[in-house]
N, C-alpha and C positions, 0 to 999 in steps of 0.2 A: 730511185731514191729522190726524195724532195730536195730542192735546192735551198730550203730554209729550215732552220732549227730554232728552238726557243729555249731560253734559260728561265726555268721556273724558280720561284723563291724556295729557299730551304733554311736551315738553321744557322747558316753562316752569312755574313754580310758582305763578302768580297767575291767578286767574279773577275776572271781575266779571260779575254779573248786574244789569242796570239795568232797573227796572220802573217803569212810569208808572201813576199812580193812575187808575182807570177813570172817576172822576167829574170829571176835569179835562181839558177840551178847549180847543183853540185853533184859530183859522182861519189857515191858512198862506197866504202869498202864492202866487199861481199864475202860472206862465208858460205861454203858449199853445204848443201843439205846432204845428210848421210844416206838418204834414200828410204829410211825407215819412218821418217816423220817429215811433215811439210816444213819448209823453211819459214821461220817467223822472226826475222831479225828485229831486235829492239823490243819485242813483245815479252817483257820480263817484269815480274812483280817485284815490289819492294816491301820488305817486312816492316810492320808497324812496331816501332820501338817503345810504344806507350804514348798515345795521343800525338802521334807524329804524322797524322793524315795530311796536315797543312804542308809539311815538308815533302812527303812522298808525292803529293799531287804536283807541286812546283817542279820537283826533280824529274818526274815523268814528262812534263811538258818540255823542259829544257833539253832532256835527252832524246826528244823526238824532232828537234829542229835540224833539218838536213845540213846546212853549212856548219853548224856548231858541232854536229856529230863528226863530219868529215875532218874538221880542224883537229879534234882531239884524237880520233882513231888513227889518223895518218901520222901522228907524232909531231905535228908542226908546233904544238904548244911547248915542246921541250926546249927549243932554241930561244923562245921568248921568255922563259921563266926568270923571274927576279929571285935571287937566292934568299933574300931576307923575308919573303912573303909567299913562298911557293907551296906551303902545306895544303891549303884549301884547293888550289888548282890541281895539284897532283892527285889528291884524294878524289876530286871530281872526275879526273881523267880515268882513274882506276875503276870508279863506279860505272862510268859510261862504257868502258871496255867490258866489264862483267855483264852489263845489260845487253850489249850488242854482239859480243863475240864469245861469251861464256856459254856453258852447257846447262846452267841451272834455270829452272822456271821462275825462281824467286831468289833475290839476293838481299843482303842486309846493307843499309846505308850507314851503319854504325861508325865506320872509320871517317866518312865524310862529316857526319854530325859531330864527332869528337873534334875534328880539325876546326870546323866553324865555331864549335862551342868554346874552344880555347880563346877565341876572340870575343865571342858574344855568349856568355854563360847561360843566358835565358833559354837558349835553344837546347841545352843539355837537360833541362828539367822535363819531367813527364807531365807537362801541362800543355793545353792547347795554346798556340802562339798565333800571331798575326801573319797571315800568308803574304801580305803586301810587304811587310818589313823583311820577312825571310827572303823573298825574291830580290828586293833591293840590296840586301846585304850580300847575297850570293853573287849577283852581277858586279857589285862594287869590288868584292874580294878577287873575283876572276880578272877584272880589269886591272887592279893594282898589281897582280902577279904577272900579267902578260903585257903590260903597257910598254910602248916604245916612245921615245921623245923625238919630236920633229919640230924644227925651227921654221916658222912661217916665212914664206917668201914676201918680198916687197910687192905691194899691189900698185898698179897704176891708179891715178886719181879717178874716182867714179863720179859721174855727174848725173843729176836728175833724181827725183824722188823714188823712181822704180829701182834704180841701182842701189840707193841707200837702203831701201826697204828690203831687198832680197839679195844683197851681195853674198858671195859665197862664204860659208861658215868655215873658219879655220881654227884648228885646235893644235896644241903643242904636245898632247898625249893621245896616242891611238892604241887600240888593241882590237882583238877580234870582237870584243863586246861593243866597243864604240862603232866599229864598222858594221855590225849587224843591227844593233838595237837603238842607237842614238839618232834622234832627229832634231830638228830645230823649228821652233815657232817664232813667227814675227808678229809683233803687236804694233798696230798703227794707233796712235794716241792723238786725238784731235781736241784741242781746247775749244769749248763751246762759246768762249767769249771772243778770242782773237782769231779763231779758226785756223791757227797754225797746227801743222802736223809733225809729230816726232815719231821715231821708231825705236823699238826695243826688241832685241833677240833673246831667246831663252831656249837652252838645250833641254830636251826631254828624253826620258827612257820609257816612262809609262804615262799615258794620257788618262787622267781621271775624269770620266764622263758623268754628267748629271743625268738623272732619269726623269723625263718631262711628264710622265703620266703615272697615275696610280694603278691602272688596270692592265694596259697592254700597249706596247710600242715596239719600234724596231731600232736596231743599232744605228741606222741612218738618222732616226729622230733624235737619238742621244747626241750624235755628232753635230747635227744642225743646232741643237741647243747650246752645245759647247762653243761653236764657232760663230754664233750670232752676235751682233753688235750689242755692247752693254754700255749703259750710261752710268757714270759714277758721280754721285751727288752727296751732299751733306758730309758726313764723316769720312766718306770714301774719296773725296776730292783729291786730285793729283796736282803737285806743284808744276806750274807752267813757267818754263824758263824765259818765255817772251813777256808774259804779264808780271813775272817775278812774284807771284803769289799763288795760293791754291785756287783751282778753278774746277768747275764741272767739266767732265771730259767724256768723249765717246771713244770706246776702246773695242777694237776688233782684232781677232787673232787669225792667222793663216799659217799654213805649213810652208816654210821656205827650204826645208831639207827633209825629205821623206826617208824614214829608215827602211832597211831591207826587211826587218821583222818589226812589226808594230804591235805594241801591247796596249790593250784597253782595260782599264779598271773601271767597273761600273759601281757607282756610289749608291749603295743600298740603304744608307741611313740618311734621313732628312732631319736637320736640326732647326726648329722654329722656337726662337727665344730660349726658354729653358727646357723645352721638350724635345726628346730624341725618339724618332719612330722609324720602324723598319718598313721599307718599300717592298711590297711583294708583287711587283709588276712582272708580268711575262714579257721577255724581250726577245724578239725574233732577229736572227742574224743570218746572213748568207754563208753558204759553204764555199762558194767560189765567187771571184770577180767583185769583191768589195771595192767600189770606185770612190777614191778620195779626191777626184778632180775638182769638185766644188769648193774644196777647202785649201787648194794649192795656191801659193803666191803666184800672181799672174806671170811674172817673168821666169818662173821655174819651168823648165822645158820638158820635164818628165811628168807624166800623169799616171802614177802607179795604180795598179789594181792588185788586190790581195786575195789569196786563198786561205781559208781557215786551216790552221795546223794544230791548235790545241785549245782546250777550254778548261778552266778550273771553276 
């Protein structure tokens, strides 16, 4: 089997590559085969409820992520459920149980769609919807239902630009979703007049990557384009607190906290002035050992590599 695959263009504009960190493993519940047929855990179809391919594709990806499967099938989610917003998470758990431990070759996600549709009615319509929006809404609702509150500890004073740049990210809300999918970007912002540097942190769940070629490129090419230094001029100038006015700046992003599961969204549409066009670029991506070391903040001591676990 080749260690590379490519994403060809199709009628949809959104692609996702979900990759699981190679040093993160979990033991999944096992159901015994009955001897009459081979065991195929989790290999279960989802019925199309009328233009719901966007929903089924995202659900199949989420229900194939090892630590998320283990969390729901083991029943750990039950003790974390918030009573006022548990409907979506409970329906998701039942769906995952049917897919992994049920006897059917195909199951209906109708109950899950109904639960999410009570909050977002657009998803109950029999029309094609945006897969990115659906993914973000699902992850957000699961987080809200399963979150726990943690009060941050006091930190000792950190000195030096490296510590200010990459100090540890602290949140007051955590859930299985933040533990698996959330990472943090750090932006270094250099004023091109006074040359002073400031830093800004930004939490991410999905990285939206530009496509730098019209014909063919790799996922690493997209990553390099995203993380390259950008100069902000004219209307994009940023206010410099040292100069006390807007100035041209050089901005570069780096990863200061790598998630266990990283999601890449490939931006298939290019907007130039008033024109919007589809990029039909073939994008090659590795099946194993995607190395994010070049984009990791220097003081970050872990250099994760990722294996492909799902594609939309």
